[in-house]
C-alpha positions as CSV (number, residue, x, y, z in Angstrom):
1,M,195.9,186.4,90.9
2,S,193.8,188.7,92.9
3,E,191.9,187.2,96.0
4,T,188.6,188.5,94.7
5,V,188.5,186.1,91.5
6,P,188.8,182.4,91.2
7,R,192.0,180.4,90.3
8,L,191.6,177.8,87.6
9,N,193.9,175.1,86.1
10,P,194.9,176.2,82.5
11,G,193.3,172.9,81.1
12,R,189.8,171.5,81.4
13,G,187.9,171.8,84.5
14,Q,185.5,169.2,86.0
15,T,182.3,168.2,84.1
16,P,179.2,169.6,85.7
17,P,176.4,167.2,86.6
18,L,175.0,165.4,83.5
19,S,172.2,163.7,85.4
20,R,169.6,165.9,83.6
21,G,170.2,163.8,80.3
22,P,173.0,163.1,78.0
23,A,174.3,165.9,75.7
24,P,177.4,166.9,73.9
25,V,180.0,168.3,76.1
26,R,181.6,171.7,75.3
27,L,184.5,173.5,76.7
28,L,183.5,177.1,78.2
29,R,186.6,179.3,78.6
30,I,186.6,181.4,81.8
31,C,188.0,184.9,81.3
32,L,189.0,188.0,83.5
33,D,189.5,190.9,81.2
34,E,191.8,189.7,78.5
35,R,193.1,186.6,80.3
36,V,191.7,183.2,79.9
37,L,192.0,181.6,83.3
38,G,190.9,178.0,82.2
39,G,188.1,176.1,81.1
40,V,185.1,174.2,82.3
41,E,183.2,171.5,80.4
42,V,179.6,172.0,80.1
43,N,176.5,170.8,78.1
44,E,173.0,171.8,77.3
45,A,171.8,170.9,80.8
46,S,174.5,172.9,82.7
47,N,173.7,176.1,84.2
48,L,175.9,178.8,85.7
49,A,175.5,177.3,89.3
50,D,177.2,174.0,87.9
51,V,180.1,176.2,86.5
52,R,180.4,178.0,90.0
53,S,180.6,174.4,91.6
54,S,183.3,173.1,89.2
55,I,185.4,176.4,89.8
56,H,185.2,175.8,93.5
57,E,186.7,172.3,93.0
58,D,190.0,174.1,92.3
59,A,191.6,174.3,95.8
60,G,191.8,178.0,96.9
61,A,189.2,179.5,94.4
62,S,187.6,182.5,96.0
63,E,183.7,182.9,96.0
64,R,183.9,186.6,95.6
65,Y,183.1,187.0,92.0
66,S,180.1,187.3,89.7
67,F,179.6,186.0,86.2
68,L,178.9,188.6,83.5
69,F,176.2,188.0,80.8
70,G,174.7,190.6,78.4
71,G,176.9,193.4,80.2
72,A,175.5,192.8,83.5
73,P,176.5,190.5,86.3
74,V,174.4,187.6,87.1
75,S,172.9,187.2,90.7
76,R,173.3,183.9,92.6
77,R,169.6,183.2,92.3
78,Q,169.7,183.8,88.6
79,E,172.7,181.3,88.0
80,V,170.3,178.3,88.4
81,R,168.3,179.7,85.5
82,R,171.1,180.9,83.1
83,K,172.3,178.0,80.8
84,A,176.1,177.7,80.5
85,T,175.9,177.3,76.9
86,D,174.2,180.6,76.4
87,C,177.5,182.0,77.3
88,F,179.7,180.0,74.9
89,P,182.5,180.2,74.0
90,F,183.7,182.7,76.6
91,L,182.4,183.4,80.1
92,T,183.7,186.6,81.8
93,I,183.9,186.9,85.6
94,I,184.4,190.2,87.4
95,P,185.0,191.1,91.2
96,E,181.7,191.4,93.1
97,D,182.4,195.1,93.8
98,A,182.9,196.0,90.0
99,R,181.0,198.5,88.3
100,V,179.5,197.4,85.0
101,A,177.1,198.4,82.3
102,L,173.7,197.2,82.5
103,S,173.0,196.6,78.8
104,G,169.8,194.9,79.2
105,S,168.1,197.7,81.0
106,G,169.7,200.5,78.8
107,A,171.9,202.1,81.7
108,S,175.4,202.8,80.9
109,L,178.7,202.6,82.8
110,P,179.6,206.1,84.4
111,N,182.7,207.3,82.9
112,E,184.6,210.6,82.6
113,A,183.2,211.1,79.0
114,A,179.6,210.7,80.2
115,I,179.4,212.2,83.6
116,N,178.1,215.6,82.2
117,E,175.9,214.1,79.4
118,P,172.3,213.2,79.5
119,S,171.9,209.7,81.4
120,G,169.2,208.3,79.1
121,P,166.4,209.0,76.5
122,E,164.4,210.6,79.2
123,D,166.7,213.5,79.4
124,A,168.0,213.7,75.9
125,S,166.2,214.9,72.8
126,A,167.5,212.1,70.7
127,S,167.7,208.3,71.3
128,L,169.2,205.3,69.7
129,E,167.8,201.8,70.4
130,L,170.5,198.9,69.8
131,Q,168.6,195.5,69.3
132,I,170.9,192.6,69.0
133,T,169.4,190.1,66.7
134,D,172.3,187.6,66.4
135,G,175.4,186.7,68.5
136,P,176.0,185.7,72.2
137,L,173.6,188.6,73.4
138,E,170.8,187.9,70.9
139,G,167.6,189.4,72.4
140,T,169.4,192.2,74.5
141,T,168.2,195.8,73.9
142,L,170.1,198.9,74.8
143,V,168.8,202.5,74.7
144,L,171.1,205.3,74.4
145,G,170.7,209.0,74.9
146,E,173.3,211.4,73.6
147,E,176.0,209.7,75.9
148,V,178.9,207.8,74.5
149,C,178.4,204.1,73.8
150,R,181.6,202.0,73.8
151,I,181.3,198.4,72.5
152,G,183.9,195.7,73.2
153,R,184.8,192.6,75.0
154,H,186.3,194.4,78.0
155,T,184.2,194.7,80.9
156,S,184.7,198.6,81.1
157,N,182.8,199.0,77.9
158,T,179.2,200.3,78.0
159,L,178.0,197.3,76.0
160,V,180.1,194.1,76.8
161,I,180.0,191.4,74.2
162,P,181.6,188.2,75.5
163,E,182.7,186.8,72.0
164,A,186.1,185.8,70.6
165,G,185.6,188.0,67.4
166,I,185.2,191.2,69.3
167,S,188.1,193.2,70.1
168,R,188.8,194.5,73.7
169,F,187.6,198.0,72.6
170,H,185.8,197.4,69.3
171,C,183.7,200.5,68.2
172,E,182.2,203.4,69.6
173,I,178.9,205.4,69.0
174,R,178.5,209.1,69.7
175,F,175.7,211.7,69.1
176,L,177.5,214.3,66.8
177,E,176.2,217.3,65.3
178,G,172.6,216.1,65.4
179,E,173.2,212.4,64.4
180,F,174.3,209.2,65.9
181,C,177.7,208.0,64.3
182,V,179.7,204.9,64.8
183,K,183.6,204.5,64.6
184,D,185.8,201.5,64.6
185,L,188.4,201.6,67.2
186,G,191.0,199.7,65.4
187,S,189.4,196.2,65.9
188,T,190.9,193.0,64.4
189,T,187.7,191.7,62.8
190,G,186.2,194.9,61.8
191,S,182.9,196.8,62.1
192,F,180.3,196.7,59.4
193,F,177.0,198.1,57.9
194,Y,174.8,195.6,56.3
195,L,173.2,196.7,53.2
196,R,169.5,196.5,53.0
197,P,168.2,193.8,50.7
198,H,168.1,195.0,47.2
199,G,169.4,198.3,48.3
200,H,172.4,199.7,46.6
201,F,175.6,201.6,47.5
202,Q,178.0,203.4,45.5
203,M,181.6,201.7,45.1
204,F,184.7,203.8,45.6
205,P,188.5,203.0,45.9
206,G,189.3,201.5,49.3
207,L,185.7,200.3,49.9
208,M,185.7,196.9,51.7
209,V,182.8,194.5,51.2
210,K,182.1,191.3,52.9
211,L,179.8,188.7,51.5
212,G,179.4,185.7,53.9
213,E,183.2,184.7,54.7
214,T,184.5,186.4,51.3
215,E,185.9,189.9,51.7
216,M,187.1,192.1,48.8
217,Q,188.5,195.7,48.5
218,V,188.0,198.0,45.4
219,L,191.4,199.1,44.2
220,S,190.4,201.5,41.5
221,V,187.4,202.9,39.5
222,T,188.0,204.0,36.1
223,P,185.4,206.0,34.2
224,P,185.1,206.2,30.6
225,S,187.7,208.5,28.7
226,E,189.3,209.3,25.6
227,H,191.8,206.7,26.4
228,A,189.3,204.1,27.6
229,D,186.1,203.5,25.8
230,H,184.4,201.8,28.9
231,A,184.4,202.1,32.5
232,E,186.1,199.6,34.9
233,L,186.3,198.7,38.5
234,V,189.0,196.5,40.0
235,V,188.6,194.7,43.2
236,L,191.1,192.5,45.2
237,F,189.7,189.6,47.0
238,L,191.2,189.6,50.8
239,E,189.4,186.4,52.1
240,G,187.6,183.4,50.6
241,P,187.9,181.1,47.8
242,L,189.4,183.7,45.6
243,A,191.8,185.3,48.2
244,G,194.8,187.1,46.4
245,H,193.0,187.4,43.0
246,K,192.3,190.5,41.2
247,V,189.1,190.9,39.1
248,S,188.1,193.5,36.7
249,V,184.5,194.5,36.5
250,P,183.2,195.8,33.3
251,A,180.5,198.5,32.9
252,G,178.1,195.4,32.0
253,G,178.4,194.5,35.6
254,V,178.8,191.2,37.2
255,T,176.7,188.8,39.8
256,I,178.2,187.2,42.6
257,G,177.1,183.9,44.0
258,R,177.6,180.1,44.8
259,V,175.9,178.7,41.6
260,S,177.4,178.4,38.2
261,D,175.3,180.8,36.4
262,N,177.0,183.9,38.3
263,S,179.9,186.1,36.8
264,L,181.9,185.4,39.8
265,V,181.4,182.0,41.3
266,L,182.1,181.2,45.0
267,V,181.1,177.5,45.1
268,Q,183.6,176.9,47.9
269,D,182.3,179.6,50.3
270,G,179.1,177.9,52.0
271,T,178.3,181.3,53.6
272,V,177.5,182.9,50.2
273,S,173.8,182.5,48.8
274,A,173.2,181.0,45.4
275,H,172.7,184.7,44.0
276,H,174.2,186.8,46.6
277,A,175.0,190.2,45.2
278,M,175.4,192.2,42.1
279,I,177.8,195.0,40.9
280,F,176.6,197.2,38.1
281,Y,177.3,200.4,36.4
282,E,174.9,203.5,36.2
283,Q,175.0,207.1,35.3
284,G,178.9,207.1,35.7
285,D,179.3,205.2,38.9
286,F,179.5,201.6,40.2
287,Y,177.1,200.2,42.5
288,I,176.8,197.0,44.6
289,T,173.4,195.6,45.5
290,D,172.5,192.6,47.8
291,L,170.1,190.3,46.1
292,G,168.3,189.0,49.3
293,S,171.1,186.9,50.6
294,C,170.8,184.9,53.7
295,N,174.0,186.2,55.3
296,G,174.0,189.8,53.8
297,T,176.4,192.0,52.2
298,C,178.4,194.1,54.5
299,L,180.5,197.4,54.2
300,R,183.7,197.5,56.3
301,L,184.3,200.7,58.0
302,S,188.3,200.3,58.1
303,P,190.9,197.8,57.5
304,E,192.2,195.5,60.2
305,R,193.6,197.3,63.3
306,A,192.9,200.7,61.8
307,E,190.5,203.3,63.1
308,S,187.7,204.6,60.8
309,G,186.2,207.9,60.5
310,W,182.7,208.6,61.8
311,H,179.9,207.2,59.8
312,P,176.3,208.4,60.4
313,I,173.9,205.6,61.7
314,L,170.6,205.9,60.0
315,D,167.2,204.4,61.1
316,G,166.7,200.8,60.6
317,E,170.4,200.0,59.6
318,V,172.1,196.9,61.0
319,L,175.7,197.2,62.5
320,G,177.9,194.1,62.4
321,A,180.7,193.3,64.8
322,G,182.2,189.8,65.3
323,C,179.2,187.4,65.1
324,S,176.9,190.1,66.4
325,K,174.2,191.9,64.5
326,I,172.9,195.0,66.0
327,R,169.7,196.6,64.6
328,C,169.5,200.4,65.2
329,K,166.4,202.4,65.7
330,V,167.0,206.3,65.6
331,R,164.6,208.7,67.3
332,L,165.6,212.3,66.4
333,P,163.9,215.7,67.5
334,E,161.0,216.5,65.5
335,G,162.0,217.9,62.2
336,N,165.2,215.8,61.9
337,E,163.6,212.5,61.6
338,E,163.7,212.6,57.8
339,E,167.5,212.7,58.0
340,A,167.5,209.2,59.7
341,A,165.8,207.3,57.0
342,G,167.2,205.3,54.0
343,L,170.8,204.1,53.3
344,T,173.1,206.6,51.4
345,P,176.6,206.4,50.4
């Protein structure tokens, strides 16, 4: 292992001081890029200085490294103020001389794709503000100009999200032909758009929809014809209590939820609301609408490990990746702002 990073035993490390009060102990994994170097036991009273002390109990560990939180290195002075559990379940370390993105302040990592592009919204005619509202970086805000923004778990990304459900290189945001767009880079768990409550979205073959932990894909949409009196939509459940089952949705539509008065009952999925979503048929097309659910209804950009195309980001939309939710605020040049409002298929 490089001399600039600590060495850890593959098992549990020493427990940081617990003198500030009893609290449940959790195992915080210490990572360098994609490698898990080991683990340190922490509780609600532990800070990053405690974690550093535990690491140094391993003979031969170097001190020439920094902890990474919110895409930015944590200074030694800040370590005593940063709770270790805020970094759970993975804490990334980097060499002290590493160049990383400062996601909290809106700066981006210099890279070949961005060297000749505007460095921030001050120099750009358009900007995109990413507000992380859930996940390990909750409360972090990143403001982009027209430069490329890459999101993932690897420390070379513009926005580094230290979360197990995030791929090393998860998704990318670019400013293309006058609008901000997002593309999944072949992640394992997928990138999503959240439907706005009571908003609706047209369903088409191949569309993947996630409700809580339940995921389904549209297999076919059959309009009325001389051979079929009624329209029909067929979905295959990929995850959740109905995984592996095909369901035919008639033109009369269905409601989906956890309680028994729904057409499709997902009682075993505790992440689904009592009345979560509805599929309905109107003027020749099937649509899905979220009924104000707690965990939302999401549209997945591409199947597992498959790159997606580019999808426009509209003002106010929420992106999902792993356990993180990212609210997008789009600012376009005067005259283009109307194009950034509302959710469209």
